[in-house]
C-alpha positions in Angstrom: 56.3 48.0 78.4 56.1 44.6 79.8 56.4 43.1 76.2 59.4 45.3 75.5 61.2 44.1 78.6 60.2 40.6 78.0 61.8 40.8 74.5 65.1 42.3 75.9 65.2 39.6 78.8 64.9 36.8 76.2 67.7 38.2 74.1 69.9 38.9 77.0 69.2 36.4 79.7 72.2 37.0 81.9 70.7 40.5 82.7 68.8 40.4 86.0 65.8 42.5 86.6 63.5 43.4 83.9 60.6 42.3 86.0 57.0 43.3 85.2 56.4 46.7 86.4 53.0 45.5 87.7 54.7 42.9 89.9 57.3 45.1 91.3 54.8 47.6 92.5 53.3 45.2 94.9 54.4 46.3 98.5 55.5 42.7 99.3 57.7 42.2 96.2 61.4 42.3 96.4 64.4 40.7 94.7 66.0 37.8 96.5 69.6 38.4 96.1 71.9 36.6 98.4 75.5 37.8 98.8 76.8 35.0 96.8 74.2 35.5 94.0 74.2 39.3 93.5 74.2 39.7 89.7 76.8 41.9 88.0 74.1 43.2 85.5 70.8 44.5 86.6 68.2 46.7 84.8 64.6 47.5 86.1 62.0 49.7 84.5 60.0 51.7 87.2 56.8 53.5 86.7 56.6 56.5 88.9 52.9 57.1 88.4 53.0 59.1 85.1 56.4 58.5 83.9 58.9 55.7 83.1 62.5 55.4 84.3 65.2 52.8 84.3 67.3 51.9 87.2 70.5 50.0 86.7 73.9 48.7 87.8 76.0 47.1 85.3 79.0 46.5 87.3 80.1 47.5 90.8 78.2 47.4 94.0 74.5 46.6 94.2 74.3 49.7 96.7 74.9 52.1 93.8 72.1 52.3 91.3 72.1 54.6 88.3 68.7 56.1 87.1 68.1 57.0 83.5 65.3 59.5 82.9 64.4 61.0 79.7 63.3 64.3 81.6 66.7 64.4 83.4 64.9 65.1 86.6 66.0 64.4 90.1 65.1 60.9 91.3 61.7 60.9 92.9 61.1 59.7 96.4 58.7 57.0 94.9 61.5 55.7 92.8 64.0 55.7 95.7 61.3 53.9 97.8 60.7 51.2 95.2 64.5 50.5 94.7 64.9 50.4 98.7 62.0 47.9 98.8 63.1 45.8 95.8 66.8 45.5 96.8 65.9 45.4 100.6 68.3 48.2 101.5 69.0 51.7 101.0 71.1 52.5 97.8 72.9 55.6 96.5 71.2 56.7 93.5 72.8 58.7 90.7 71.1 60.3 87.7 72.9 60.0 84.3 72.2 63.0 81.9 70.7 61.4 79.0 68.9 62.3 75.8 65.7 64.2 76.5 62.3 63.3 75.1 60.6 65.6 72.8 57.0 64.8 73.3 55.1 64.5 76.5 54.3 60.8 76.1 57.7 59.6 74.7 59.2 58.4 78.0 58.1 54.6 77.3 60.0 54.5 74.1 63.1 56.2 75.7 62.9 53.9 78.6 63.1 50.7 76.3 65.9 52.5 74.3 67.9 53.1 77.5 67.4 49.4 78.5 68.6 48.2 74.9 71.6 50.6 75.1 72.6 49.3 78.4 72.6 45.7 77.4 74.3 46.5 74.2 76.8 48.7 76.2 76.2 51.7 73.8 76.6 55.3 75.0 73.3 56.6 76.2 73.7 60.0 74.9 73.7 58.6 71.4 70.3 56.8 71.7 
């Protein structure tokens, strides 16, 4: 996952986020966004313990985050907690209906496909 995120980040350096999932899980880690430096495009992969999801805002306010989940489940409390800690505030979280994974271990591949489709601005239902 880290290599996939790194590859996307190198190809699209204007995208904020895409930090190592190992680093963002540290309780002391958060993004340092000042009001003047809030990025207009943000993507972050989050590991929820046994599943990968993508959190993103591509335009609009930083306090509204969209989650892409290949199981189309409600956003877990752990994902909400990670976002609150990373962004240093509570955010409204929306789940986008996206293509469902078929296999039980396919979430990582779908997560990288979601990231790629977001940076390329391709409709997620067609991934």
